[in-house]
BARODO-559951 format. One line per 3 residues: number of its first residue (from 0); their letters; for each residue z, y, x of C-alpha. Coordinates in Angstrom, 3 decimals, decimal comma. Each point is the difference from the previous one (the first is absolute). Example, Ala and Ser with C-alpha at 12.3 -4.5 7.8 and 13.67 -1.06 7.14 Angstrom:
0) AS) 7,800/-4,500/12,300  -0,660/3,440/1,370 .
***
This chain:
0) XXX) 67,319/109,312/85,683  3,133/1,507/-0,951  2,482/0,314/2,824 .
3) XXX) 2,552/2,068/-1,793  1,781/1,304/3,299  3,226/1,448/-0,864 .
6) XXX) 2,564/1,877/2,131  2,769/-0,740/-2,244  3,350/1,635/0,032 .
9) XXX) 2,379/-0,312/2,903  2,568/-1,184/-2,611  -2,540/-2,725/-1,446 .
12) XXX) -0,894/-1,242/3,457  3,796/-0,346/0,948  0,450/-1,797/-3,089 .
15) XXX) -2,792/-2,312/0,132  0,947/-0,814/3,817  3,767/-0,861/-1,091 .
18) XXX) -1,183/-2,252/-2,957  -2,611/-1,731/1,971  2,113/-0,766/3,282 .
21) XXX) 2,901/-1,139/-2,403  -2,393/-2,189/-2,098  -1,657/-1,498/3,165 .
24) XXX) 3,404/-0,829/1,363  1,465/-1,418/-3,217  -3,277/-1,843/-1,056 .
27) XXX) -0,240/-1,464/3,565  3,322/-0,944/0,100  -0,374/-2,073/-3,273 .
30) XXX) -3,104/-1,743/1,228  1,900/-1,085/3,149  -3,194/-0,068/1,677 .
33) XXX) 1,653/1,772/3,242  2,410/-2,718/1,461  3,579/0,827/-0,609 .
36) XXX) -0,801/3,312/-2,033  1,199/-0,164/-3,914  0,209/2,474/-2,645 .
39) XXX) 3,679/0,575/1,145  -1,101/1,745/2,975  -1,561/2,761/-1,752 .
42) XXX) 3,229/1,085/-1,549  0,477/2,981/2,516  -3,614/1,168/-0,371 .
45) XXX) 0,267/-0,539/-3,966  3,320/2,106/-0,098  -1,045/2,823/2,347 .
48) XXX) -3,669/0,278/0,086  -0,724/-1,579/-3,501  3,064/1,396/-1,612 .
51) XXX) 1,137/3,243/1,315  -3,493/1,527/1,489  -1,712/-0,982/-2,894 .
54) XXX) 2,212/1,399/-2,468  0,098/3,155/2,236  -3,794/0,060/-0,263 .
57) XXX) 0,268/-0,375/-3,810  2,298/3,244/-0,225  -2,434/1,957/2,061 .
60) XXX) -2,674/-1,245/-2,240  1,797/1,299/-3,020  0,505/3,421/1,875 .
63) XXX) -3,593/0,023/0,282  -0,493/-0,440/-3,622  -1,568/-3,490/0,492 .
66) XXX) 1,879/-1,836/-2,653  -1,886/-3,485/0,377  0,435/-0,206/3,978 .
69) XXX) 3,598/1,258/-0,689  0,778/-2,547/-2,649  -1,789/-2,972/2,019 .
72) XXX) 1,972/0,911/3,467  3,325/0,766/-1,516  0,104/-3,189/-2,403 .
75) XXX) -1,322/-2,124/2,936  2,492/1,697/2,645  2,771/-0,792/-2,420 .
78) XXX) -1,152/-3,515/-0,646  -0,296/-0,631/3,736  3,219/1,351/0,983 .
81) XXX) 1,644/-1,869/-2,752  -1,454/-3,195/1,441  0,958/0,750/3,499 .
84) XXX) 3,564/0,819/-0,800  0,519/-3,044/-2,209  -1,659/-2,492/2,608 .
87) XXX) 3,276/-1,247/0,992  1,403/-0,395/-3,455  0,211/-3,460/-1,415 .
90) XXX) -2,110/-0,076/-2,997  -1,522/-2,810/-2,059  -3,334/-0,956/0,027 .
93) XXX) -0,425/1,287/-3,543  1,884/3,295/0,900  -2,741/0,434/2,923 .
96) XXX) -2,763/-0,987/-2,338  0,904/2,506/-2,649  0,259/2,767/2,721 .
99) XXX) -3,477/-1,094/1,188  -1,232/-0,172/-3,498  0,880/3,630/-0,578 .
102) XXX) -1,428/0,997/3,087  -3,062/-1,468/-0,946  0,162/2,228/-3,343 .
105) XXX) 0,288/3,077/1,948  -2,982/-1,064/2,106  -1,750/-0,723/-3,249 .
108) XXX) 0,673/3,462/-1,331  -1,228/1,682/3,067  -3,283/-2,002/0,196 .
111) XXX) -0,622/1,170/-3,749  1,094/3,398/0,560  -2,037/0,513/3,119 .
114) XXX) -3,472/0,801/-1,879  -0,178/3,158/1,950  1,034/-1,445/3,320 .
117) XXX) -2,425/-1,547/2,564  -1,354/-3,418/-0,043  2,107/-1,165/2,782 .
120) XXX) 3,291/1,364/-1,377  -1,021/-1,747/-3,447  -0,779/-3,076/2,095 .
123) XXX) 3,338/-0,012/1,867  2,017/0,369/-3,167  -1,916/-2,771/-1,688 .
126) XXX) 0,613/-2,375/2,970  3,489/1,089/0,089  0,386/-0,819/-3,698 .
129) XXX) -1,486/-3,457/0,521  2,162/-0,739/3,160  3,248/1,086/-1,985 .
132) XXX) -0,875/-1,984/-3,085  -0,827/-3,269/2,287  3,104/0,618/2,087 .
135) XXX) 2,099/0,118/-3,408  -1,510/-3,167/-1,328  0,457/-1,717/3,307 .
138) XXX) 4,051/1,064/-0,223  0,301/-1,110/-3,581  -1,946/-3,130/0,936 .
141) XXX) 1,558/-0,739/3,478  -3,652/-0,106/1,329  -0,429/0,797/3,558 .
144) XXX) -3,874/-0,423/-0,245  -0,103/2,992/-2,640  2,318/1,824/2,232 .
147) XXX) -2,402/-0,249/2,822  -3,079/0,833/-2,200  1,987/3,102/-1,054 .
150) XXX) 0,716/0,941/3,380  -3,913/-0,023/0,548  -0,470/2,386/-2,893 .
153) XXX) 2,539/2,289/1,403  -1,504/-0,015/3,389  -3,352/0,717/-1,217 .
156) XXX) 1,702/2,860/-2,188  1,518/1,255/3,118  -3,318/-0,215/1,876 .
159) XXX) -1,719/2,242/-2,661  2,856/2,426/0,035  -0,023/0,243/3,764 .
162) XXX) -3,849/0,386/-0,124  0,162/2,729/-2,502  2,335/2,038/2,024 .
165) XXX) -1,766/-0,764/3,322  -3,460/0,945/-1,946  1,564/3,463/-0,987 .
168) XXX) 1,018/0,564/3,542  -3,229/-0,974/1,596  -2,388/1,379/-2,726 .
171) XXX) -1,303/-3,611/-0,578  -1,763/-0,924/-3,520  2,640/-1,038/-2,639 .
174) XXX) -2,567/-0,961/-2,763  -2,192/-3,036/-0,220  -3,693/0,792/-0,086 .
177) XXX) -1,451/-0,267/-3,414  -3,161/-1,623/-1,274  -2,435/1,195/-2,219 .
180) XXX) 0,161/-0,784/-3,774  -2,972/-2,136/-0,128  -3,607/-0,553/1,133 .
183) XXX) -2,002/3,054/0,999  3,242/2,245/-0,227  0,568/2,359/2,967 .
186) XXX) 3,107/1,831/1,008  -1,513/3,120/-0,747  -1,301/-0,479/-3,229 .
***
């Protein structure tokens, strides 16, 4: 069994926590599973934790010569900050859908570019892509049902990002166990 226990850098852990908490609040708000809580209630968290803290974590990653993490956290921080500060603006459904679609494209780029990252990181970015795509389509089509499904995908992405950070802090396994290639094949040969 491959446990791939990684301590992770402080910058990466901070960024994963910020992303995880923001996505959990944003996603659960869209699902409306908690009575009286909507996505609009996550604006402050998105602005300061998802926006500013994530952007700063990205800058620290660049300082540490980690281009992928720096790009990911800075781009996501800028996007969360933009979403947070524009939440009170009056936008058409198509303008909101376009913003979410652009957000989905950033998440797709991160998913495809995360080949050297952990399975949890790739999974979180992949789920974020699906969430933003569903939310964008929901905005374009005025579908509350798609928004709720997109919210669940965002919450799942947040849970993966949060677990990734927690696992790094607690030295928990971060990789899925691998099965042998076929009958009679052992892990050692």
